[in-house]
N, C-alpha and C positions, 0 to 999 in steps of 0.2 A: 506062120501056119499057111500052108498052101492047100487049096481044095483039089483033091485027087492028084496031089503032087505036081500041079501045073503052075507055071508062072503066069498069073493073070492079074489084072488090076483089082484093087480092093473094091468091094461093093459097099457103098454107103447107104445105110438104111435110116432114113429120116423119120421123125415123128413116131418113133418106136420106143415104148417104155422099156427101160433096162434097170436092173438092180445091181448095185455095187456093194460088196462086202469088204469092209476095212477092219483090220486088226491092229490095235495100238500096242506097240511093244515098249515104249518108253514114257508113256503118259497115261493118265486116267481119263476116262470118258467125261467126267464132270469138268475137267479143266480144258478139254478139247472142244466140246460142243459150243461154248460161248464164242470162241475164236472162229469156229466154222460158220456159225450163224452171222457173225459180223462180216466175214469175208463174202458170204453169200449176198448180203445186202449191198455191199460195196460193188460187187460185180454187176449189179443191175443198174448202176448209176451211169450217167453220161461219162464219156472218157475223161473230160477235164476234171469233173468232180471226183471221179474215181482215183485219179493220180494224186489229187490234193489230199484225200483221205488216207491213201496208202502211205504217202510221205509223212503225214502227221502221225500215223500209227507206228511207222518205223522209228521216227524221232522219239516218240514217247517210250518205245521199247528200249532204245539206246540210252535214254536219260535215266531209265529205271535201274540200269545196271551200274555197278561200280567195280573198280579193280580190287581183287581179293588180296589183301596184304600178306596173307599166308603163302602166296606164291613167290614172295621175294626170295632170292637166293640166299642172301645174308640178312639176319635179323637186325643187324646194325645199320642197314641202309635207311636213308631218309628220303621220303617221297617229296618231290619238289613240284611236280606237275602231273595232272591227270585229266583226260578229256576224251570225247568220242572222236574217232577217226575211221577212215576206211582204207584198208591196205589194197592197193591195186597191183595186179599181176595179169599177164596175158589171159584174157577171157574170164577173169575172176575179179569180182568186187566183194571184199570181205569186210563188213563192218565190225567194229569192236572198240576197245578202250586202249589208249596208249598211256603208259605211266613212265615217268622219268624220275629216277632217283639220283643220288650223288655218285652212284657207281655203275648203274646199268640203265638200259632203255628196254621197256617191256611192251608187248602187244598181246592183249587177250581177245581172241575172236569172239564175237557174239554167238556164232554157230561154228563149232569146230568141224569145218568141211573136210579138211584133209585127214582128220582123225589121228594126227601124229602126237600132238602135245597141246594141252589146254592153254598154255602160255608160252610165247616165244620171247627170248631175251638175248641181249648181247652186251658185253662189258663196254663202257664208254671209253676205256683205255685203248680198245682196239677199233674205234671208229675213225676211219681215215678222212672223211669229209662229210659235211652236212650242207646240202644244197637246196635252195628254194627252187621250186618248179611250178609249172602251170598244169592244172587239171581241168579238163573240159573248158579250156580257154580262160580259166579263172586263176588268179594268183593265190591258190590255196593248197598247192602241193609242196611236199617236203621229201627229199630223198636222202637216205643215209647209205654211205659206202663203208663197208666193213672188211676187216681182215679176220680170217678164220684159219687158225693153225691146223685144223683138221683137214681143210681143203688145200692148204699151202704148206706142205711139210717142211719146206726150206726155211720157214720163219718160226719154227716151234721153239728153238732155243731162245730167241730174242723175246718171245712172248710167254715165257714161263710164269710171269707174274700175273697174267690174265687167266683167271679160272673160268671154266665153262659154267653153264652151257653157252653155245654160240649160235648165231643165226645160221640157218641152213642155206643161205644164198649170199653172194657178194654184195648185194644191195637190197634195200627195201624202200618202196615208194608208198607214201601215205597222202591221203586227201583229207583236208579239214573242212569244217563247215564254213569258215570265214577266214579272211586274210588275218584278222586280229588273232584268232586262235592259233593259226600257223606261226605267226611271229612270236606269240608268247611261248609256244613250245620250242621254237628255235632259240629264243633268248635263254630259256632254262637249260637247254642242252649245251649251248656254247659257253655258258657261265660256270660249268662244273670243272673243278680243277683236274679231275681224272680224265677229261676228254683228250684222247689222242696221245697219251703218254707212251704207250707201246709203239705207236706209229712213229713218234718222234725219234725213238731209239733206232729205228730202221732207216731214218733219213740222215744223210750226211749234213754236217753243219756247214752252212753257206756263209755265215757272218764270222769274221775273225774276232779273236779275243781283244777287248779294249786295251789300249796302251797303258802300261803301268800295272796290269793285273797279272799275277804269276800264273803259270800254266797249271800248277797244282790246284789253286783256288778255282780256276775256271773249269777244271776237270771235275772238281767235286760238286759243282752245281749242274744238275741236269738241264738240258735246253728246254725251254718252254715250247709246247707244241702249238700254241694259239696262232702266232703269225703264219706258220707253215700251213696249218689247217684252213685258216682264213684265206690264204692265197689259193689253196686248192679249191675251196668253195667258190671263190670269185672267178677262177678260171672255168670251172664247170658251168657257172651261171652266165658266163660271158659278160661279167660286170666290169666296170672301169672304162668302158669305151674302146677297149683294145680290138674287139671283133669288128666294130664299125670302121676303125682306122685301117684294119687289114683288108676288109672288103672294098673300101674306097681306093686303097692302093692297087688292088687287082683291076 
């Protein structure tokens, strides 16, 4: 709003009483006022104490929530891990709950900022790699690389056994509270038999059939995706010392 339609600096009026009128669309006043009073008290504290109380309040809110099992795509799925995480994307930190089943990986945002879907999920069979990362210089990050036939039409025929919904991005980066929680989630994901089955079918076999085994029997057994996915994860993590040897050679 411009006074007299002129581009002039804003005028700041200090020590002037003002009245704000707020209309609540999605909550009742009885549930809103205690939270508002609590935040008002926290805002008047010193900065260090303020951050500690805010972190404690956020952690309590995250711990009070749980993953809704009615959001599972298949009722036959078995939940193997659940815990609080934060999905990181450019300019956005989205806290929520991650759930791992024997068929899919789920993320339920604490606040549905994007407004697209209350729960995001992706089949484990279409996960190409699971990589440990660092978040805020701490070893608490985990990144999942995924194949989506809706984004890559040329692989739709090979991934017919993977039913949707799919993740709306080629990867997802999560930050955990501790390295222990990250490693538990990683172990649960990588121990599922469904992990990377569709990805393995897109990869050429690099190891020949053992001597004495007929081609028919070897063709009947699908290749296991675990060694290939582990190799992809180690490559992205720069594990095994190969990156150090390459940089030393340079």
